[in-house]
N, C-alpha and C positions, 0 to 999 in steps of 0.2 A: 281532833285535837293534836294527834301524833304528826299530822301532815303539816299542820302549822308549826309544830315545834321544830320538825326537821328543816323547815325553811326559814327558822329564826336566825339571826345573826348570833346569838349565844351558842346555839347548837353547832353552827358551822365552826365558829372559833374553837369551841371545845373540842369537836372532832378533829379540826386541823392540828391542834396542839397534841392530842393523843397520837394520831398518824405520824406527825413529825417526830414524836419521841420513839415510837416503834420502828420507824425507818432508821433513826440514829442507832438504835439498839442493833437492827439488822446489819447495818454497815460496820459497825464495831465488831460484831460476832464474825462476819465474813472475814474481816481483816485478821482477827484472831486465829480463826481457823487455818487461813492460809499461811499465816506466820508461824503456826505450830506443826500441824499435821502435814500440810503442804510442804513446808521447808524440810521436815524429816523425811518425807517421801523423795524429794529432790537429792538429798544428801545420800540417801541409799542408792538411788540410780547412779550418782556420780561415783560412789564407792565400788559398786558392781562394774561399772565400765572400766575403771582404773585397774581393779584386780584382774578382770578378764584380759585387758591389754597386756598387763605384766606376764600372765601365764602363757599368752600367745607368743610373745617375744621370747620367753624362755623355751618354748617348743621348737621355734624357728632356729634358735642358736644351738640348743643342746639336744633336741629330739624328744621323742614321746616318753622315754624312760625317765628323763630328768623332769619332765612334766608330771609324770605319775608320782615321782617321788616328792615334788613340791605339794602336790594336792594331799598326799598322804600326810606330810608336815602340817599343813592347814588344818586338816581334819583331826589331828592329835594335839594341837597346841593349847587345847583348853581355853581358846578365845571364840566368842560367839558360838558356843556349843549349841545353844538352844535355837539359834536362828539360821546358822550358815547351811548352804547347800552347795555341794560340788559333786560333779559327775563327769567321768571320762570314760568313753566307749570306743571300741576299736571299729574298724571299717565293716566288720561283719556283725555289729551289734552286741559283741561280747563286752561285759562290763570289766573294765580295768580296776576302777576304784571309784567310790562314791557313797553318799548316804541316801540316794533315792532308791526306792524299791519299785517305783512305778511312775512313769511320766509319759504324757502324749505330745509329741511334737509334729507339726505339720511339716511335710517334705519341702525342702529348700529354704526354710527358715534359718537365717544366720546373721549374727552381729545386730540384733535388735532386741530390745527389752520387751518382754511378754509377760503377761500373768497366766499361769495355768494351774489347774488342780493337779497336785502331785500327792505321792505317798512318801512321806519322810519318816525313815526309821519305824516303818509300819503304821504310821498315823497320817490319816488324810488331812491336807492343808492346803492353803493357797500359797503359791510360790511366785516371787518376782524373779524371772530368769533372764540371763544374758547367754544366748546360745552362739557358738562358733563351730563352724564346719571347716576342718583342715582339707587341703587338697587330696590327701590320701584317704579321706573319709572318716577320719577320727572326729569325734564330736566332743566339745568341752561345754559343760554347762556350770556356770557360775550364778549363784542365786541367793535369795534370802527369804526364809520363812515369813510370811506376812501376817501370821496370826497376832503377834503382839502389836504390830502397827494397826491392825483392824480393831483391836480391843482398845487402843489408845484412841484411835478415831471415834469409836462408839461412846467412849467416856467423855470426850470433848463434846460431842453433838449432844449428849445427855446433859452435860453441864449448861451448854448454850440454850437447849430447849428449856431447861428449868430457869435459866437466866431471862429467856424470853417471856416465859409465863409471869415471872415476877415483874418484869418490865411492863407486861400487858396489864397486870393488875394495877401497878403504879400509875400507868397511863390512864386507866379508867378512873382511878382515884383522883389523880391530878386534873383530869378534864372535868369531873364533878365538882371539885373544889373551884376550878377556874370558872365554871359555869355559875355556881352559887355566887362567887364574888361578883361576877358581871351582873347577874340578875338583881342582886342586892343594890348595886349602884344605879342600874336602869330603872328598877322599880321606884327608887327614890325620886329620880327625875321625873318618871311617868306620873307618880302621885302628885308631885308638886304642880306640874303642868296641867293636870286634871283639875286639881283645886283652883287654879288660876282660872282656866277656862270656865269653871263653874261660878266665877265672880269673886273669889277670894284673892284679891290682888296683893294681899300683904303676906302670901306664902313665899318661902324660899327654900333652896335646896341646902340641907345641912352639909357642910364641908369638912369640918374637923380639922385636924392637923395634917391630913394627907396633902402631898404635893405631886400625886400622879396625874395622868392625863384626865381622869375623871374629875379630879379637883379643878383642873383648868376649865373643862367644860361646865362644871357646876359654877364657877366664878363667872364665866361669860354668860351663862343662862340668868343667874342672879342680876348681873348687871343689865341684862335685856330686860328682865322683869321690872327692876327698878325704873328703867326708862319708860316701860309701858304703863306702870303705875303713875309716873310723873305725867306723861302725856295724857293718860285717862283723867287725872285730876285737873290738868290744864284744859283739857277739852270740856270738862264739866264746869270749871270755873268760867271759861270763855262763854260757854253757852248761857250761864246764868248772868254773866256780865252783858252779853249782847241782849238778852231778854229784858234786863234791867234798862240799858241805855236806849234800847228801841221803845220801850213802853211810855217813857217820858216825852220824847218828840212826837210820838204817833199820837199820844194823848193830846197834846198841844194842837197838832194839825187838826185832829177831830173837833175839839172845842171850837177852833177857828172857823172850821167849815160850818159847823152847826150855827155859829153865830151869824155867818154870812147868809145862811138859808132862811133865817127869820125875816119875817115879812116887814115891810116898811123900812128897810135898811137903805140909807142914802148910798149913791154911787161910790163916793169916795171911801166909805166905810167897807164896801164889797171889795174894792181894789186893795185895800190895806189887808184884809184878811187873806185875800188871794196871795199877795206878796209874801205874807207871813208864812203861809202853808208852803210856798215855793222854796223860801229860805230854809225852813226846816227840812223840806225833802232834800235840798242841796247838802244840808249837813249829814243826812243819812247817806247820800251817795258817796260823800267824802269818806264816811266811816267805812263803807263797803269796799271803796277802792284802796283804803289802807290795809284792810284784811286780805284783799286779794294780792296786794303788793307783798305782804308777809308770806302769804302761801306760796307765791311764786318764788321768792327768794329761798324759802325753806325747801322747795322742790328742786332747786338748783338748775332751773330750765334756762337760765341766762349765762351760765358758765362759759358757753362757747363764745360769747361776745366780749370776752376779756381782751384788753388791749394793754400795752405798756404805757402808762400814764405818769406824767410828772405831777406829784401832789401840789406843788406850788401853784400851778395853772388852775387845777380843779377847785381846790379850796379857796385860792385867792378870788375867783369869781363869785363864790357864794358869800364870802366875807364882804367884798365890794358890794353885793347885792343887798346885803342886810345892814350896810353902814348907815343909810339915812333912817331907817327905823330905830336904830340904836340912838342916833342923835336926837331924834324926836323924843326918846324917852330919858334923855339926859344921861345916856349910858356910854361908857367907853368900850369899843370894840377894836382889838388889834390882832395883827398876825405876825408871827415870827417863824421864820424857816431857816434851818440850819442845813446848809448845802443844797443839793438838788436830788432829794430822794424820789425814786420812782416805784410804782407798784403795778402788778398785773391785775387790772379791775375793769369794771364796767362804769364808764364815765357817769351815766345818768344815775345809777344807784349810789355812787360815792357822793354826787351831788345832792341826792336825797338824804343820805346820812347826815351831811354837813348841814343841810337846811333844817333837819329835824333837831339836830344839836343846838343850833343857834336859836331857832324858834322857841325852845325850851328855855334856853338861858335868858333870852329877852323877856319871855313871859313870866318867869318865875324868879328871877334875880332882883327885880324890883328897880324902882327908878334910881339913877345915880350909881348903879352898880358897875363893875369893871368885868369885861368878858375878854379873856386872852386866848387865842388859838396859837398852838405851837406845833411844829412839825419837825422831828429830828430822827436819825436812824442810827442803828447799831449794825454790826456785822450780819446778824441773823433776822432783824425785824425793822420795820419802819413804824414810828409811833406818831399817832395824831391826838393831841391833847386839846380839850376845851375845858377852861377853869373859869368859873365866876366867883364873886365874893358875896353871894345872896345868902339867904337863909339855908339853902342847902336841903338835904333830905335826912330825916331822923335816921339814926344808926339802926334802929330795929326794923326800918322799911327799906333800906338801901339794897338788900339782897333780893327784893321782890320788885324793884323799880322797873326792871325789863319785861315784867309779865304783862300780858295783854290786859287792857283796861284798868290796870293798877293805877291809882291815884292816891296821893297822900292826902289825909283829911283836911289839912290847912289849905289845899289847893283846889278843893271840889267846888268852890264858889266861882272858879275861872272856868271860862269856855274851854272845853277839850274832851277827848275820849280816852285818854291813856294808852295810846297806841304808838306815840312817837319813838320811844326807846325800844318797843317791840320790834318795830320796823329796823331800828339801828342794829339790834341784837341779830335779827335774821339775816341781814345783808352782810354784816361782819362774818357770820358763821359761814355764808355762801363763799366769801373771800378766804375761807380758812384762817381767820383771824380771831382775836379774842377782845372781849369788851370788858373793861374793868371801871366800876364806879367807886369813887373814894371820897372821903370826907376831906374837903380842902382847909376847913377850920379858919375862916368861915367859908361857906359856900360848897360847891361840888366840882370835883375833878373827874371828867370822863376821858379815859384813856383807851384808845384803839391801836392794837397791834396787828400789823399786816406783815405778811412775807414779802420780801423786796421782789420788784419786778426785773 
């Protein structure tokens, strides 16, 4: 279980958060230490170098006696009494003046800053020393007792250690809080998806008022679940509709064939039964062809065949093809095109869309109706409208008209399978357009909006 926890995203993110916080505290502590103890040490070294240089120049100009007098003045001026170190010894090692009672210096060491254990005023301590050897053998030591510096550094390090410990505790607490928040959100998503997987398609992730990244993911997952539920319901309804629509023609075919197999049937009766069965089978083939056409459009497999097409030519050919059928029904069919709009589309699919719309208009608008086809464009879209003044579609059914196998009750006596507008909707979606059905009062207005080519 622990191995799985270590490999979880929650653990890695929480650990990363904690390590980042500790690293930040470490960097800040290092900067603080360098800016305090380090700066103080550099200032001490600079002061020792300046003092040593001044005393050397005094010796070079005025001699050893003047240097001895200056060291005496420095030791008795009541400044830096607790930390100053001065020592002046002669060539023979005799002490001229100073406050060191013991010091060990390597031979030849001169004009460099060193740290040595010394005895200052009979007290062992660590000294920071600048040693200069004059040509005559006289040795000048200028230094500083480092005990207070070391005490300050220990206090700073202790404070930083305590701060680091507090930071570690805060990092651990923050990581646990971070982990609990992540797990809470992830468990809600996991619980919902598990319930959906078990068949409860109505489950959704609770979002609340949050607008963080998890809320965005939750909205996306909920939209996906809405679409899955819609597709499942559509698939269920389609399956039921296919079963219902196949049952009737198959039953008629079976009855016709049974009738043909009866004995003593005349030849013309057998031919009629066979032709009837063939016609019904052809109807089923058309049904399956339309379903395959919808599936192909929804899969987007023909998008690579899109060309830049003038709508006037494509729609004009279909309107001209349906003109005789409209005249036979005593209907008026007209086409109006504003400008020369073009779209990026598949010619055959667009022709299929137009054929389905005109077929529905001629079938359901009724004798003497008027069917108007119009094409116009705006800066962003090209619009194709088909309007009739027939009975139209009831307001409570207009939102379902593009669903597969959907048929208005008043039209069920007419031959058809309810797939015409489904094909139109699938093809329009393939072309990244929108399909809108509106009440024309009277009649139906179908508006297709496509991106310009």
